[in-house]
C-alpha positions, 0 to 999 in steps of 0.5 A: 500500500505504501507504493500505491500511496506514492503513485496516487500522490504523484510522487513517482518519477516514472519515465521522467528521464524520457520527458521533455519537461517535468511532470505538472503536479500542481495548478491554481487559477488566479482569482481574475480567471485570466491567469493560471499557475502550474507547478513543476520541478523547482519552478512555477510557470505563470500563464497568460490565458487570454494570449495562451502564452508563458508570462513569467517563471517563479523560481528557483524553488526548493524541489518539486511543486506539490501544491499551490493556493491563491489568497482571495485577493490574488496578492499572495500565492502559497507554495508547497515544495519538496524533495522526497526524503530530503527536504520540504518548504511552505513559502508565501509569495507576493504575486506581483513582486515575487518577494518570498517568505518561507514559513517552514522548512521540513525534512521531507516533502510538503504535499498540500496547502490551503488558504482560508477565504478571508486570508487569515489562515494557511494550512499545510501538510506533508509526509509527517502526517501533521497539519500545521496552521499559521495565522498570517496576521503575524505569520505565527503558528496557530495550531498543529493538527495531529489526528492523522497517522499517514501523509497529508494528501489534501487540504481545503477550507470551506467557502465560509471559512468555518471548516477545514477538511484534511485528507490522508493516506491513512484512509480518512478525511477529517473535518475541523472547526476553524473557530476552535480547531476541534475535530467535528467529523472523521469520514467515513467510518470505513474506507478501503483506500488512500485519499488523494485530494479533497474539495468543497463545492462553491455552494458550500453544501458538499465535500468531495474527496478522491479515493484511489487504490486496489479496492476502490476508485471513487469520488465520495461526497458528504453533506457539510450540513452534518458538521455542526449537528450534535449527535444524540448518544442515545441514537447510534443510527443518527451518528452513522448517518451524519458521517455517511458518504456516497461513493461515485464509482469512477470505473477505470479512472483511479482518481488522483485529484478533484475540484469543483467547476461552478456553473458560469455566471448567468446560467439560467435553469429551466422554468421551475428548476433550481439553479445548476449545481457545480460539477466535479472535475477529476484527475485520473491515472488512466490519462483522462479527465472526468467531469462528473455531476454530483449525482454521479453522472459523467458528462465528459471524459476528456482525453489527450494527455499521454501520462497520468493526470496529477492536478486539476483546477477550475476558474472561479467564474466557471468558464475554464478548468485545467489539467496537469499531467506527467507528460509535462503539459497543461491543458485548458478546457472550456466549461463544456469540455472543449480543449482551448489550449495545450500549454508547455514551455512552447504553446501548442493550440 
């Protein structure tokens, strides 16, 4: 299982010597929706999406970029990097000037990072199984969350900032109350394979997490309204229902990452119908990207990458999403699944 966890987290360098560029292992859209950041080995690339060209490089960085996250105002970019078994770091970058502040240096890789919607907290985690949270008002540690027993593979704050979800190779997702940093929920009661990524829906009503291994290949979803329901000790069935998750089978796709794609602004539902819910975008080890509704229906299976897809990201306006692969490329897709551009160090439309 340790070997499988390595693969699912995108840590292997399978065939890297034959590749023209390093694997793309992290992606983040700037809040303006016009700029995309991709993370590779020792650098992050800043892409101008309107002109489909490389705008600048950020680096050198201390290893492979494993995770990226923007603050809501787009001024700060958080970067998680590392070299397996040797070093890791959590760095804050001023996106305009490039000025860097290193919050922590570690003895092994940092694999996940997230910024709270209000910009106050940064959470990061890696191979030591500890989630570290900083208060960015003074750039001081706020708390260490030590409930997990294996690598931290995904982190996400809820849209209202009240919850932090932490996913791990220990086959659990834990949900924390950010007001007290107390654990509210452990999901699910039984999980058969490692968690490879977590994401809250923009509506805030769902938490999704990618599960992939020998026994299960699914995206599981959980209703966040259950986080603050106090279970009645006399009703064990109620407790079970509060932590119940719904698995959406991904078939041949071993999910490596998941994010949500909002319905584009101005999308009108049919008369008498509720507004459309955001959909999930899933990165797959079978070299595909799947767009999945919350009911489990796959609306698109997108092909074109020649290696595992390690990372996915979506613009906040719902107009575009992107996928990053071990083949060294980034593909940018329209909301309907049309390929807009393939980005490498040279752009090929």
